[in-house]
VEXVOLO-117205 format. One line per 3 residues: number of its first residue (from 1); for each residue x, y, z of N, C-alpha, C. Coordinates in pm, whole numbers. Each point is the difference from the previous one (the first is absolute). Layout:
BEGIN
NUM = X:Y:Z:X:Y:Z:X:Y:Z  ...
% end
This chain:
BEGIN
1 = 79:-152:10:-85:165:-27:106:105:-21  -16:78:-39:63:169:-11:-90:70:116  104:79:35:26:94:115:-139:110:-86
4 = 37:15:-86:-117:147:-56:-149:-90:-76  -5:-67:62:-124:-92:-6:-125:132:24  -74:22:-124:-189:83:45:-75:-91:-70
7 = -114:71:71:-158:-30:-52:-37:125:-55  -68:-5:-113:-10:131:-50:-183:-70:-56  -83:51:41:-145:-13:-9:-98:113:-27
10 = 13:83:-49:-91:182:-8:90:79:133  -86:3:29:27:123:140:72:-92:82  -1:-126:32:107:-51:109:129:-24:-45
13 = 90:61:27:158:-47:-25:76:-76:96  9:-98:42:82:-39:141:130:-68:-53  105:-46:97:91:11:-10:62:-140:147
16 = 68:-46:-69:104:-87:148:28:82:97  58:121:-56:69:101:129:-118:82:11  -82:-48:121:-112:73:-34:46:131:87
19 = 82:42:93:39:129:44:18:107:-128  29:-42:-106:19:110:-77:-150:-21:-97  -78:-59:27:-109:25:-73:-53:112:-41
22 = -58:21:-122:-49:186:-40:-128:-67:-115  -121:1:36:-107:-51:-77:21:88:-151  -8:-115:-98:20:115:-148:-35:82:2
25 = -163:3:45:-68:144:-58:-52:70:104  29:-20:149:-25:60:106:97:122:57  -84:140:13:136:59:45:42:-24:128
28 = 94:88:28:115:-35:138:-120:97:99  48:-100:87:-50:94:107:86:-13:147  -35:59:129:27:51:117:-95:-88:82
31 = 35:-66:88:-16:10:117:37:41:159  -73:104:-9:76:72:108:-30:-41:159  -54:-117:-18:-6:-39:176:139:-110:-24
34 = 69:-23:-122:122:-110:48:94:3:118  47:134:18:61:23:98:-18:25:121  -125:-41:47:-65:18:144:-10:-142:24
37 = 79:-8:152:3:-138:52:-152:-29:17  29:-123:15:-150:-58:23:-9:-18:143  -152:-47:46:-65:30:125:-21:-112:26
40 = -18:-127:-84:-63:-121:43:-172:-23:-19  -62:154:-46:-105:-40:-27:-66:20:-149  79:-62:-51:-37:11:-174:-27:-125:-26
43 = 28:-138:37:-78:-80:-10:71:-87:-120  -22:-116:-58:27:-89:-104:-53:31:-145  -85:61:9:-25:1:-122:94:78:-96
46 = -5:-50:-111:47:64:-99:-61:0:-162  0:120:-56:-33:-4:-92:97:-43:-163  -66:-83:-105:31:-64:-70:-64:33:-139
49 = 97:38:-110:-62:44:-112:45:-120:-103  -105:-44:-83:35:-106:-123:-15:118:-134  -72:-105:-109:24:92:-145:-58:121:45
52 = 29:89:-39:-70:180:-52:-67:-15:114  -90:47:31:-41:31:130:-81:-58:121  10:-105:-70:-89:-133:124:95:22:104
55 = -52:32:119:103:-6:107:-121:-109:121  81:-77:112:-76:-30:83:84:-29:126  -15:-8:128:-10:-8:109:25:-110:106
58 = 125:2:35:80:-129:52:42:-41:133  -11:-96:96:63:10:152:135:-39:-55  166:77:68:71:-62:-2:58:-78:136
61 = -127:-102:-3:35:-125:143:166:-52:-16  57:-41:-66:115:-14:16:129:86:42  -91:166:29:149:47:-1:107:40:-76
64 = -26:-37:-138:108:64:-97:57:156:-15  94:-22:-66:54:122:8:-38:105:-101  -141:25:-31:21:84:-69:-70:149:-25
67 = 50:78:-116:-35:119:0:-49:36:-179  -8:102:-35:-30:22:-109:65:-18:-124  -21:-96:-94:90:-32:-77:-30:-150:11
70 = -13:-65:80:53:-152:54:-98:-80:-96  37:-79:-100:-54:-108:-54:-85:-129:96  -103:-18:27:-69:-81:98:-32:-141:-75
73 = -45:-102:44:-108:-96:0:-87:11:36  -151:9:-37:-92:26:117:-112:-117:-39  -67:-45:114:-120:-57:20:-98:17:-172
76 = -62:-94:-68:-116:54:-60:-94:-84:-13  -139:-6:-61:-73:-72:-17:-44:-67:-147  59:-78:-51:75:-96:117:192:32:-61
79 = 32:-90:52:133:15:-21:100:116:63  114:14:-85:49:124:68:39:124:-105  10:144:29:21:65:-62:146:86:1
82 = 53:59:-67:117:56:-32:-28:177:25  55:82:80:-20:166:-8:114:58:69  -24:138:12:103:57:41:-59:61:106
85 = 49:35:164:-21:78:42:12:158:6  -106:40:29:0:170:-42:-71:88:156  3:-84:90:-25:84:103:27:-83:134
88 = 49:64:72:-3:-43:144:-18:69:137  3:-43:88:-16:80:115:-112:88:44  -9:114:14:-111:61:69:-83:10:-102
91 = 51:48:-139:-44:48:-62:-78:-125:-121  -21:-81:29:-64:-113:-27:-213:-13:100  38:79:108:-171:1:49:-34:118:-75
94 = 114:105:-6:-78:115:-75:-21:-11:-133  13:-99:-84:-14:-43:-134:-182:-64:26  48:-57:45:-124:-68:51:-132:59:52
97 = 33:81:61:-129:93:72:-4:143:-137  38:16:-92:6:56:-115:-77:-29:-55  16:-176:-46:-77:-78:-77:-107:-38:36
100 = -6:14:161:-155:-43:30:-10:-140:-28  98:-36:77:-15:-190:6:-18:-30:108  -162:-81:-11:1:-61:183:85:-116:26
103 = 77:-1:56:83:-148:64:-52:-90:33  -113:54:17:-90:-143:74:-73:-70:-79  -10:84:-163:-51:-110:-129:89:-11:-63
106 = 132:44:31:80:-40:-133:131:-104:52  1:-59:-88:70:-151:44:168:26:-42  54:33:87:168:7:52:60:-130:10
109 = 76:-32:-139:81:-102:-34:182:23:72  64:-103:13:111:40:3:97:-19:-59  138:111:10:110:-36:-59:56:-135:26
112 = 52:-84:-131:60:-113:23:143:25:40  45:47:-67:156:14:22:72:78:-143  135:56:-19:42:50:-88:34:-61:-141
115 = -53:60:-77:18:-29:-152:116:-28:-13  4:-126:-40:124:-114:-66:21:28:-140  137:-79:-88:6:-2:-121:-68:-73:-79
118 = -81:-110:88:-53:-58:-78:-163:25:-4  2:90:119:-185:90:-32:-5:123:-71  113:19:-40:50:111:-85:-15:-67:-152
121 = 42:-124:-11:-4:-58:-136:-140:-37:-66  -44:-78:120:-192:6:-14:-79:71:-26  36:117:53:-78:116:-31:19:64:-106
124 = 120:-8:-37:36:67:-180:-63:-87:-51  50:-154:46:-91:-75:-162:-133:2:-8  -57:62:142:-176:13:-7:-44:107:-76
127 = 66:138:11:-5:128:-61:24:20:-144  100:-132:0:-12:-30:-175:-52:-9:-79  -136:-65:68:-122:-62:-36:-101:86:-57
130 = 18:148:70:-134:112:4:-28:13:-163  116:83:-46:-32:48:-116:-120:-100:-91  113:-144:-24:-88:-114:-121:-146:-17:80
133 = 0:-38:133:-143:7:80:-121:139:-21  70:83:-31:-132:135:28:-26:-3:-163  83:-35:-104:-54:10:-96:-81:-164:-67
136 = 19:-99:65:-75:-111:-35:-134:65:98  -8:20:110:-117:83:105:-100:-7:-75  90:147:-75:-134:106:-110:-61:-95:-94
139 = 92:-101:-71:-77:-57:-78:-88:-94:15  18:-70:136:-97:-106:53:-150:130:53  30:99:53:-110:34:39:-87:67:-107
142 = 28:54:-90:-57:56:-156:-63:-148:-74  66:-70:20:-51:-145:-67:-131:-18:85  -16:6:139:-110:11:50:-119:127:29
145 = 43:112:-106:-81:48:-51:-18:101:162  74:8:98:49:131:107:17:120:-33  -108:76:28:20:127:-32:97:34:139
148 = 154:-11:-1:93:38:107:135:-42:-94  102:81:47:147:-9:-13:38:-10:114  116:-103:-35:92:-26:79:145:105:25
151 = 44:56:63:58:119:14:148:-60:43  41:-102:98:104:-50:29:-32:-115:61  122:-59:34:39:-111:6:88:-40:159
154 = -46:-72:99:128:22:93:13:-142:117  86:-35:6:24:-117:3:68:-27:141  -70:-85:83:59:-37:132:146:-36:21
157 = 91:47:69:139:-13:4:19:-143:-52  -118:-90:86:71:-149:-52:-85:-63:-103  -95:63:-74:-13:-17:-87:-103:-147:-20
160 = -96:34:99:-111:-92:26:-137:77:-48  60:127:23:-187:95:-11:67:142:-92  -121:42:-49:20:128:-76:-131:65:-2
163 = 47:117:53:-111:126:-51:-37:45:-103  -81:21:-83:-75:4:-111:-77:161:24  106:138:-50:-130:98:47:-62:42:-162
166 = -101:34:49:-85:18:-111:-67:144:1  -33:45:-118:-88:154:13:-125:-30:-84  -77:36:59:-218:-35:-97:-48:104:69
169 = -98:54:-46:-64:97:1:-156:-14:78  -2:-141:13:-103:-23:52:21:-152:62  -83:-91:101:69:-102:37:-22:-138:-138
172 = 60:-36:70:84:-170:-90:-39:-112:46  -59:-71:-67:-15:-172:86:116:-57:-85  105:0:85:110:-73:-87:57:-161:123
175 = -134:-44:72:31:-164:24:23:-82:-62  -31:-3:-147:70:-79:-102:124:24:-46  41:127:-6:170:67:-38:38:-34:84
178 = -22:-33:131:96:-50:102:28:-123:42  -87:-94:-64:0:-120:-17:115:-32:-132  -16:63:-124:87:-7:-116:123:31:67
181 = 33:82:31:108:99:58:72:-118:92  -82:-37:75:97:-160:68:43:-79:-36  -70:-32:-136:23:-137:-45:114:31:-103
184 = 4:89:-85:82:64:-71:166:26:80  -39:98:50:139:-12:82:78:-37:120  -107:-111:70:41:-89:99:30:100:110
187 = -59:77:45:-8:60:114:-104:53:103  19:70:108:-127:49:80:-54:109:-81  -91:76:19:-21:140:-91:-130:60:103
190 = 87:161:27:-53:71:54:-68:93:-130  -119:70:6:-30:135:-108:-46:79:89  60:112:-61:31:165:92:-33:102:-100
193 = -130:87:66:2:61:-91:84:135:24  -15:76:-144:80:116:31:-78:145:-51  44:125:-20:-12:95:-53:67:16:-128
196 = -66:93:-85:87:57:-79:165:100:40  -44:75:96:101:81:83:138:-178:80  -37:-44:13:93:-103:78:93:-101:-203
199 = -122:-28:-51:34:4:-125:117:64:-54  -17:86:-28:107:157:-5:123:-22:68  -6:-35:103:125:-16:112:74:-93:-74
202 = -83:-97:16:103:-133:-47:55:11:-132  -59:56:-105:55:18:-159:103:69:17  4:154:99:84:73:28:11:84:-152
205 = 71:133:4:10:79:-102:89:130:94  -42:84:-121:33:144:34:-137:100:-27  16:96:118:-88:95:-10:18:152:-51
208 = -77:93:-12:28:100:-77:59:50:85  68:-14:112:95:111:108:133:-41:-49  -2:-153:-67:153:-84:-21:50:-43:94
211 = -68:-41:106:27:-112:97:-102:-92:-71  95:-129:70:-91:-135:-21:-140:24:85  -66:-80:-10:-127:12:47:-11:13:180
214 = -89:48:86:25:9:124:-65:-139:10  -105:-42:-46:-71:-120:17:98:-158:-10  112:35:-73:104:-126:-31:132:34:96
217 = -6:88:57:128:16:95:-24:32:112  -113:74:55:45:32:176:-152:-54:24  -130:15:-64:-124:-7:4:-25:-152:69
220 = -98:-38:150:-5:-96:27:-180:19:40  -92:105:-53:-142:53:54:-1:88:-93  -142:-41:-46:-55:136:-114:-133:52:83
223 = 43:108:-13:-139:103:43:-80:123:-85  -83:-67:28:-133:60:-146:3:186:4  28:-28:-181:32:152:-23:-83:54:-41
226 = -69:161:-41:-129:37:-27:53:135:-78  -88:54:-56:43:100:-62:-5:145:51  -47:-37:157:24:94:87:97:83:11
229 = 79:-138:2:184:10:33:18:132:-102  5:-63:-115:39:98:-97:-76:147:8  -109:36:36:-38:152:24:60:49:91
232 = 13:-66:86:61:62:122:167:53:-28  44:-105:-96:138:53:-41:16:80:-111  -130:92:-69:-1:39:-83:9:-44:-145
235 = 37:-128:-16:26:-78:-115:-119:-37:-101  54:21:-115:-126:22:-116:-53:-127:-9  -141:-38:-38:-74:-118:48:12:-86:-123
238 = 129:-5:-64:-5:-73:-131:23:-200:59  -75:-23:-92:3:-126:12:116:-114:-24  43:79:-129:157:-77:-51:103:41:64
241 = -6:128:119:114:29:61:-43:-58:141  -110:-15:45:-17:-70:134:14:-134:46  11:-76:-120:3:-158:-15:103:-30:2
244 = 45:-113:96:160:-71:4:-16:-84:-96  90:-113:-17:5:-119:-60:-74:-100:6  -111:7:134:-81:-109:25:-186:68:-44
247 = 47:106:-72:-142:70:-66:-90:58:123  120:-7:87:-131:81:131:110:149:60  -89:69:95:57:96:20:150:-18:73
250 = 73:48:-27:153:7:39:16:5:178  90:-118:42:8:16:133:48:159:58  97:54:-92:51:74:51:-98:166:28
253 = -107:-26:-32:-69:104:-18:-46:23:187  27:-57:58:-60:-32:146:166:53:87  112:-3:-47:102:26:59:1:134:79
256 = -44:113:-59:16:125:28:-131:73:65  -108:-133:-2:-126:88:17:-19:59:136  64:-63:156:8:75:80:38:86:19
259 = 128:37:-103:70:109:34:-66:138:-84  -63:-24:-77:-120:92:-84:-131:33:68  -31:-90:87:-117:-3:82:53:102:133
262 = 146:34:34:29:44:123:10:127:-73  69:7:-87:-5:167:-133:-152:75:45  -71:-71:-34:-170:91:-16:-2:80:86
265 = 30:-44:67:-67:105:165:127:112:3  88:-9:-82:66:100:38:32:111:-143  -121:-15:-51:4:94:-136:-129:56:28
268 = -21:142:-22:-104:94:4:-122:-112:-91  -107:49:47:-108:-57:-62:-15:123:-165  21:-106:-136:22:42:-89:-193:73:-84
271 = -62:-7:82:-151:21:-50:-17:188:56  93:13:37:15:135:106:35:87:-80  -63:125:-55:70:95:-83:86:88:102
274 = 123:42:-16:79:67:32:-59:166:-2  -29:63:73:-19:121:-4:68:126:33  55:93:-117:118:67:20:-90:101:-52
277 = 94:136:37:-40:150:-43:-41:-6:-149  101:-54:-36:-18:-4:-174:-125:-59:-90  17:-125:97:-134:-52:-98:11:-181:55
280 = -98:-50:-7:-40:-127:51:89:-128:-80  77:-68:61:89:-140:-34:-66:-119:19  5:-69:-100:-60:-138:21:141:-76:-55
283 = -17:-171:111:86:-117:-46:8:-28:-103  112:15:-48:4:-76:-170:101:-73:-17  128:-22:60:72:-132:2:80:15:114
286 = 86:-94:27:131:-56:103:158:-57:-7  46:30:-12:102:-26:18:82:-105:156  -68:-140:30:20:-11:128:170:20:-3
289 = 97:-36:-35:163:-27:-16:46:119:24  -48:102:-42:59:148:50:-76:67:90  -110:-71:51:-84:78:75:-99:119:-13
292 = -4:42:-129:-109:68:-12:-90:-24:-76  -109:109:-1:-124:-54:-37:-37:158:-115  -42:-53:-119:-18:175:-95:-169:-4:1
295 = -10:120:6:-133:83:-7:-36:44:-90  -149:-15:-51:6:116:-138:-149:90:29  -44:106:-33:-93:57:-2:-143:-46:-88
298 = 30:-115:-56:-124:-33:-117:2:-118:106  -127:-76:12:-5:-139:93:20:-109:-135  -12:37:-145:35:-114:-49:119:-8:-115
301 = 37:108:-55:97:33:-40:165:74:57  75:-10:-44:135:66:63:29:136:-13  -35:96:98:30:123:-36:60:79:86
304 = 56:83:8:61:96:85:49:-85:145  70:-112:-94:69:-127:87:85:105:128  4:-56:147:72:45:94:21:-166:59
307 = 107:-24:63:62:-118:43:39:55:147  -11:-64:108:23:-1:138:-11:-114:91  39:17:90:24:-117:91:-140:-56:54
310 = -24:-128:57:-107:-71:74:15:126:146  87:65:63:0:92:127:-83:85:-87  32:97:-79:-48:109:-49:-140:-22:-1
313 = -20:-65:-71:-119:-17:-70:-121:-50:147  86:-46:99:-83:-47:106:-41:161:95  90:80:-19:18:136:55:-142:77:-45
316 = 0:-28:-141:-98:99:-111:-129:-49:24  -22:-110:55:-122:-64:10:-26:2:108  54:21:119:-26:53:137:-64:131:41
319 = 15:37:-97:21:162:-33:-135:26:57  -92:-99:-52:-167:66:21:-38:-90:-66  -8:-124:-106:-104:-39:-96:-107:-45:91
322 = 33:-86:64:-133:-65:90:-18:92:112  68:78:75:-2:67:88:53:-28:104  -72:-13:139:49:-19:129:-28:-168:-2
325 = 87:-53:31:-35:-197:-6:-91:1:156  -119:-51:6:-73:-20:129:1:-132:-17  14:-116:-81:-25:-164:0:99:-38:-118
328 = 12:-88:19:87:-118:-78:-1:-139:66  -11:-53:-126:-14:-195:13:43:-38:-106  39:-98:27:98:-122:-112:-59:-140:57
331 = 29:-90:-111:-36:-175:33:139:-73:-61  51:-102:70:59:-91:-85:-54:-114:3  -42:-42:-141:-60:-143:-43:93:-62:-40
334 = -12:-89:48:131:-142:-74:-45:-158:40  -21:-40:-77:-26:-233:0:111:-63:16  35:25:79:144:-76:121:-53:-162:-59
337 = -130:-40:-41:18:-151:-23:22:-7:-148  42:101:-103:4:-17:-137:156:23:-55  69:82:74:172:39:-7:69:-60:67
340 = -44:-123:46:155:-92:79:89:35:-31  40:84:141:63:37:49:23:-33:95  56:-99:122:-40:-20:112:48:113:74
343 = 108:62:-20:46:75:98:-108:135:54  -96:18:-106:-109:98:32:-33:-33:100  -20:-128:13:-135:-37:149:124:1:81
346 = 88:6:12:90:-32:155:-78:36:129  -4:-47:117:-35:37:78:28:175:81  151:10:-11:45:125:17:-5:83:-84
349 = -77:-7:-118:-56:94:-68:-108:24:-73  -77:16:119:-156:23:-13:-50:104:-121  -95:-45:-85:-35:60:-64:-7:146:1
352 = -65:94:107:67:118:-17:125:61:-20  120:-86:49:123:37:-2:-3:-74:-156  38:-88:-37:61:-83:-103:-52:97:-147
355 = -175:54:14:-7:28:-146:-95:148:39  -83:7:121:-52:113:45:72:119:15  168:-11:27:47:86:8:41:77:-81
358 = -49:-16:-167:22:88:-114:-58:125:12  -162:-66:71:-107:84:-20:20:96:141  -5:-1:89:79:57:144:129:98:-58
361 = 66:-58:-76:89:94:-31:-20:100:-98  -102:-50:-88:-43:117:-70:-86:125:88  -83:-53:64:-86:63:104:117:115:59
364 = 109:-47:56:97:72:98:57:93:-111  26:-65:-105:76:146:-80:-116:109:-46  -112:-15:43:-91:109:-106:-91:45:111
367 = 34:-35:159:-121:57:117:114:-22:72  93:-66:23:102:41:123:-30:-118:87  101:24:147:-5:-123:73:-148:-22:84
370 = -67:-111:-25:-107:-17:103:48:25:136  -56:53:77:-20:9:153:-39:-90:111  -112:-86:-110:-56:-110:136:-104:-66:-119
373 = -36:-132:24:-19:-119:-98:-106:-69:91  -104:-85:-62:-103:-55:67:-20:-96:-146  25:-124:33:-23:-88:-102:-120:-138:32
376 = -38:-43:-82:-48:-152:20:22:-104:-135  -1:-153:39:63:-60:-79:-112:-159:-5  25:-51:-117:-73:-112:-16:104:-113:-87
379 = -92:-119:19:88:-115:7:-56:-103:-73  -81:60:-137:-90:-111:-53:70:-61:-154  114:7:-41:15:15:-146:138:-69:-18
382 = 97:-12:99:130:-118:-2:-8:-39:138  -39:-142:-33:-18:-62:162:169:-69:-5  87:6:-53:92:-57:17:129:136:26
385 = -52:88:20:121:95:64:-80:53:160  93:80:64:-21:-12:152:-30:147:17  20:100:-93:-42:180:32:-167:-5:-72
388 = -77:101:23:-77:70:-71:-29:3:-135  -58:-42:-112:22:-4:-119:-95:133:-62  -101:67:75:-41:129:-3:17:86:110
391 = 51:114:-52:-15:108:125:1:170:-5  -114:28:25:-56:133:15:101:75:83  47:140:-45:33:48:131:-32:195:-9
394 = -39:22:78:-17:186:38:93:67:30  17:105:-45:135:97:14:-11:142:41  62:22:116:3:135:4:126:87:5
397 = -39:126:-88:119:77:-27:-29:102:82  107:75:1:17:168:44:-113:70:-117  -44:138:56:-57:100:-106:-116:-46:-50
400 = -53:-47:40:-168:-47:8:-18:-80:-109  81:-120:3:-4:-108:-134:-11:-108:55  -53:-68:-62:9:-163:30:-20:-105:-122
403 = 40:-129:10:-30:-96:-98:49:-93:33  -66:-119:-112:-14:-118:35:124:-130:-79  15:-116:67:83:-64:-162:-105:-126:46
406 = 6:-109:-131:-64:-126:13:113:-95:-73  5:-96:54:124:-95:-76:-81:-99:37  -36:-124:-123:-32:-119:-50:104:-84:-35
409 = 58:-74:43:56:-95:-66:-21:-127:-33  -107:-28:22:-97:-129:-86:-122:65:-108  -8:106:25:-120:44:-95:3:-62:-137
412 = -98:-16:-59:-83:-94:-106:6:111:-123  136:22:-34:25:98:-127:136:11:-39  20:74:-101:143:52:14:24:87:59
415 = 167:64:-4:59:71:74:5:175:-19  -63:37:75:-64:132:-21:103:66:124  -16:151:-38:56:78:145:-119:146:-59
418 = -75:29:98:-80:139:-29:-18:67:94  30:102:-57:-32:112:84:-68:94:-28  -21:120:125:-140:48:-38:45:149:99
421 = 24:110:-73:32:147:80:-96:80:-20  -56:3:158:-106:118:5:99:167:44  -59:43:-55:32:194:-31:-84:63:71
424 = 8:150:16:-128:96:6:-36:43:-120  101:-21:-111:-68:27:-145:29:-111:-100  24:-120:-12:-18:-64:-17:41:-151:46
427 = -58:-132:-105:-6:-124:30:110:-91:-71  108:-48:36:60:-140:-158:-4:-88:75  0:-105:-112:-38:-111:50:58:-90:-144
430 = 130:-80:50:49:-56:-63:66:-169:36  9:-86:-132:49:-99:59:101:-47:-85  142:-41:36:111:-1:-50:-35:-127:-86
433 = -24:-84:-17:-75:-107:-125:-60:9:-138  -70:153:32:-67:86:-108:25:43:-86  -9:22:-88:21:95:-136:-64:153:25
436 = -68:26:55:-82:122:53:47:69:175  -62:88:-10:21:24:147:-181:192:-56  -36:-43:137:-132:100:25:38:101:76
439 = -57:131:-35:42:158:81:-119:25:3  -70:19:103:-94:113:35:48:152:76  -25:132:-104:-3:127:67:-94:66:-10
442 = 25:109:43:-86:133:37:-22:107:-97  -65:47:-42:-4:123:-131:23:147:108  -4:99:-104:48:147:97:-129:13:85
445 = -128:-76:45:-94:7:27:-5:-137:161  86:-53:-15:-5:-89:126:-90:-97:-32  -29:-38:-128:-128:-132:-30:103:-85:-80
448 = -30:-115:65:90:-124:-67:-34:-16:-136  148:-4:-104:-68:-42:-119:-2:-122:-35  0:10:-144:-6:-190:-41:145:-48:47
451 = -11:-136:16:111:-103:14:67:42:-115  140:-21:24:79:23:-135:87:-106:10  -27:-130:-101:89:-89:-22:113:1:-113
454 = 142:-57:85:122:54:-85:88:-137:-55  13:-16:-41:54:-126:-86:175:46:66  23:-89:59:159:14:98:100:-148:-137
457 = 139:43:-8:60:-110:2:53:-9:154  90:-140:-7:13:-90:131:173:54:-19  50:81:135:129:-5:-12:109:-94:25
460 = 101:-40:-78:107:-52:71:52:53:140  75:-102:31:87:10:124:122:59:-13  -4:130:17:183:25:22:83:-78:92
463 = 37:-120:-45:113:-78:104:171:38:-20  -11:42:-146:199:22:-11:-39:173:70  -132:97:32:74:116:32:7:-28:161
466 = -67:-116:63:-25:-8:124:150:-32:57  40:-66:-75:144:-56:25:132:95:-7  -55:74:-140:92:106:13:16:99:141
469 = -159:42:22:-3:72:118:55:-72:111  -7:-108:46:44:-54:98:153:-14:-2  46:-14:-86:168:-10:-32:18:151:42
472 = -77:58:-106:79:183:30:12:28:171  -135:-65:45:2:71:153:88:-101:89  76:-97:-67:87:-43:121:143:42:-57
475 = 34:48:-114:147:19:-36:6:182:20  -96:8:-33:8:153:6:-82:81:184  -14:-58:24:-89:35:121:-123:71:27
478 = -69:10:-152:-131:-5:23:-127:-26:54  -107:87:19:-130:-15:4:-77:-84:-71  -21:-161:-3:-97:-19:-83:-121:22:51
481 = -151:-4:-92:-91:77:-37:-119:-78:148  23:-102:-8:-50:-115:64:67:-106:96  7:41:162:123:-66:40:-95:-140:56
484 = 76:-60:72:-38:-120:90:-111:57:109  29:118:47:-52:36:88:-153:-22:-27  -32:11:-120:-138:2:-50:-38:-127:-16
487 = 89:-75:-56:-50:-141:-3:-43:-61:150  40:42:96:36:-65:138:-160:79:33  -71:114:-39:-141:72:68:-100:-34:-79
490 = 30:-117:-133:-76:-47:-77:-44:-132:141  99:-64:-9:37:-117:99:-68:4:124  40:95:85:-49:21:104:-204:67:-10
493 = -53:42:-117:-102:-41:-15:-73:-107:-15  89:-55:-66:-120:-154:-37:29:-72:140  125:-19:52:-39:-66:174:-86:51:55
496 = -19:137:-21:-113:53:133:-137:-42:-64  -20:-57:-141:-135:-21:-36:-15:-153:27  91:-59:-23:7:-169:52:-36:1:156
499 = 38:90:73:29:5:161:-173:-2:32  -45:113:-88:-123:64:46:-93:-84:-66  23:-77:-82:-117:-124:-61:2:-113:71
502 = 120:-28:116:-16:-94:75:-61:-13:136  63:170:32:-61:60:133:-133:67:32  -14:50:-136:-184:46:14:6:145:9
505 = 158:95:69:11:104:36:28:96:-90  12:108:10:93:91:-36:119:14:8  91:25:-108:149:-22:-1:58:105:-51
508 = 109:78:89:88:114:-57:136:-55:-39  16:4:-184:106:-41:-70:139:44:107  81:-81:17:151:41:76:79:38:-79
511 = 7:130:-27:98:74:-70:148:-7:46  24:-21:132:132:47:45:66:-153:-19  111:46:-123:158:-65:-18:112:27:-61
% end
């Protein structure tokens, strides 16, 4: 046996020297906990990866010296399988929690031994059959008239079993097909349905960004992608540009959405005109990377364009379009059952803190710091979380100003963050997921005019500018526009709301830090 013996079957590239293992398509990662001494509480569970993204959890009952990249032989049903250790220690339990795995129902088998040369040879022989098996399997499925496509075949390490991954639009009765496969290939057969995204990940390729597809490099789970993600980022709704090689919306559309959502509240309302001595200006466009907003004297066409900063625009708006504020309300609604992000349901990350903080931060930006809050919560929609999945809070500010915030993390609707600002001279209604805003103002006789609905563009987030300002503040000792104190104040209000909902008492946020 040669020292450089390797097995290459798609995205799984294993070597005899496990320590130097590096999957063919996987991006390099860093285990940030690798240098932290063990506490003895990690347990004996390890995560083992097989071909592509198939993983399982196993007991290291023999106390083998396992680390990331070690090749091991594990128990299978039936026989044995060969895979690579991808996680050990405390990270395994975190991964199990993230994937919502119930250990009481999950059958955990054992790691039998470190992989030997004979194990590698056996696995190599089995994997060498996969391509021919897949071609023959497609022919057999077609001969039976089944509306399905065999996308991939994965042999077990000992060659006694094979998983046939198939793609189908509807239900498929493949009972006869399994019998044919078992008789033809003389193996135990398992059928597993995959989607077009999983198929694209297995095929691989290069995306329009010039990099290998995310689904074939590092992604192990797929989250639903909607056109709203493109709207929030002000991306043209062109199906040809939004679709990936799987013909579905690109997964990368979701990557920066939280950043954009965070940025929306930092920009002035785009349907509120700027009243100046010379003329009335209307929002026309924005350049988020430069931190500039362009206003026009014509609502529909560019005329007498003026470029100013968001801060300046906010100052002009505050000059009096809505008059003096007397009430402000905001709501954050999100269905955590659909987004499949376990970190959102962390018990330490109460819905008010994890998502509602954005609505609260927006209220603080417009109305100042609440002096007192009273909240009430309900727990009806997300039984698997420990905190209230719906909370309403009344806030008392200085200067005869009140506010309300409503947070729902289990609502049966699409994500929204809706804000209504009530002033003595007007009312502004805005939804950061809507292409329009509604503005009510009064005429010269103080009579409410007909509602004005203005089409707006969803601004992009100026992430580059944020980093530049942050670096400039550190290197040149300059003051940033929004420092950590503002974030801490928002957290203080969130904590006060959570406490009030638990105790049923009024709570004053603690701003002493």
